[in-house]
Structure formats: C-alpha cells, structure tokens
C-alpha angles and dihedrals in degrees: 000000000000123000124257095264090056093048095057095050109115124232113222110249098226102020102055106093116185090215091051115122101206134041122212118202117202127177127250129190094233101047141015092272152306121261122216117188106195142149122276091213092057094051094040091052092058102030129048088193093058089043091057091042092055090047093060099031104083103144118194116262116252133191091222124072091212090074110124089231098051138057120187089342100308131095115281119211121192114216129188094214120114108265095226093051092045089050090054091053093047090049089053089054096045100033110034093189090066094068104132112249128160108170114219091353116150087210097056097093091054092047095048100042098086091044092051088049091059095040089054093043092054096036096241092163103172095055091042090055091048092056090048088055089052090053091048090055088058090046103036126222097208134049091235091056090046091055091049092050092048090052092050093049093047090051090052093074090058100043105029128089091209118122092228135034083217089074090065100037132083113252114227106207095055089046091052091049090049092048091055094047095050100028097245101150093164092080096047101082095055093040093051092045091053090046089053089060092060132082119235084240090063090090122171095204094052096046092046098046104035111068090197090065110072123162105166094181100033122099120218141189137224092239093176091069093064123098125223088256090054090054090049091052090048094052092044091050094052091048095047093046089053090049090052092052092049088053090057095057096098107091094193095115089058092068110091113203090200092064094089095174095052108107118227093234091058090050089051091051089048091051090052090048090055092049090050090052091051092046090056089049092054090052093046126086087213111049093172091058093041092055092045092052091049092053092050103039112020121107106233128203118289093263114096093200093051092044089053090050091049092053090047089052090054091053091049093051092047090052091048092051091051094049092048098048092099090053094044092054095037093231091163088061092056 
C-alpha cells in the first residue's frame, strides 16, 4: 500500500488516461502534486525533449506500486514544472481547441508567458509558432493589417459596452517585455510605434486602480514593465521618425515635367499642401494616422493629375515609415 503522500496526490480530471504508459508528477502549492497519465508517443511526437527523456528513462520494473519509479504500474517521472501550467500545455497537445487565444486582449502576454516558457523548455515548436502568430496578429506585420486593426479598435468604443477601450486593445509594454523574454522581434516595431503614440501620463496602473481616473476611449501602457533600454529605444525611435519626416518636406519629386498642361502656380499650391501635410505629421503623435487622414479627407489642388500624385506620395511615405519602424526604434539592438 502506498504511503500517505502518494495517496493525496491528485489525478488530473481530463489528463489521466488509463491506457497511458507514463505518469508525470508536477508540484502544486495546495497539495503534494498533480498526476498526469499520458502517452509517451503523443509527447514524443510534439517534443524532442520528451522523446529523449523517454529514451533514457527506463526505470526497473517492481512488483510494488510504492516504488519511486512507478505509479500504478507505469513509469513515474517527477517534474519541477508548475502543475497548472503543465496541464495547460498538455491540454494544448491533446485538445487543440484549448490553445489559449484572447484576440486584442491586454492580458494575453501575462496569460501566455508560463505556457511559452514550457513550450520553449520542451521544444514544442509547432504550438510555440502558433502562439507567436497570435501575438503577431495583435502587433501586425504589414501596414494593411495595422490599418485594419486600428479600424477595429476604433470601432470598439462605439459598439462595446466596456468601460475602457483599453480592455479590448493590445497593451504595448507587456508585449515588448514578452518579445525580449522569448526572442520574438517581429512584434517589436508595431509595439514600439504604438507606445510612441502615448503620453507617459497614459498609465495603465493608474487608470485601472484609481476610480476617479476614467478615460473610456484612451489607450494606456504599463510603463513600469519597460527597461531603461526600452525607454532609450522609444526616445530614439520618436526622434528618428521625426527626422525622416523632415527629410520628406521637399515636394520637388511631385512635379512631373511631362504634365505639360499643369500650371506652375498649381504645382506651387500642391507643394505647399504637401508641406502642410508633413507639418501636421510632425505635430502628431501618430504620423501614420495623420497621413491616412490627409489622403482621405484633404482637399487637394484643382489638378486631378497632381492630386493623384500627391495621394500616391502619401501612400509611399506611409509605407516607408512602416518598413523603417524596426530601424527607427532599434529593435535589432534590443
């Protein structure tokens, strides 16, 4: 008969298969441990680490179930991983629909961190990559996807019952911290750009703990999660983006010498229009949005060809800004 510590170990309700051929024991804070009886082949298929572990763990057979190497007649492996987190990973492997996903949730990085820790530890690459793709949908990889996400978030404040738009928007500081921890540089450009749009006074902790501070449509950041290096990259990015915009002021490339019927005075007005657009960008915390609004709403000079060229110029500059975000914010130096 087993000893008392063995008797109080808890069998996981959905991850203790009677036909399983290995038992994993993981600690919990409220009991001596959680038991998972699973299949070596399932774990080995997803994890080279577990595959190697099962290859070297061949405990001797014993007639007694109180043997430290056996539990109910199958090999018992003691792990140091938190039982709840291990259970989440095993559920991902056995029940694909349970893969954690909270689109646009500011709490997703915190939720997913312990799971990513285990996926990386055990080399479960496919699931790891799937979670990275989830993160990349919150922090888009293309300008078109960024515009779509911004539209969805903006619409939230009109159609949601939530007190704060923040509750339906990705939070940048936690994403940046997660990207550093797990080497996911692909989400850094968009995260840093969004962070650059915020004031240091737009503080998540204050607005979520002080009931007197309510900004239903304002987005905030968990500034306390950022390192000194993050702040340096943020300041560099804002400065270099502004330098880039100042370098775009000259409208000379908008004048098309082949447009013989385009009067010089209209070109001059168009040039001034472009300079006005760039001036607004330099005053804006969100140049991408400022340029987009200008392309959609501004009244351009009374020359359809020149107006078309001006709108095309706006799209080119927006695309250039997007492509250069990683350089502006020095994400490769992180």
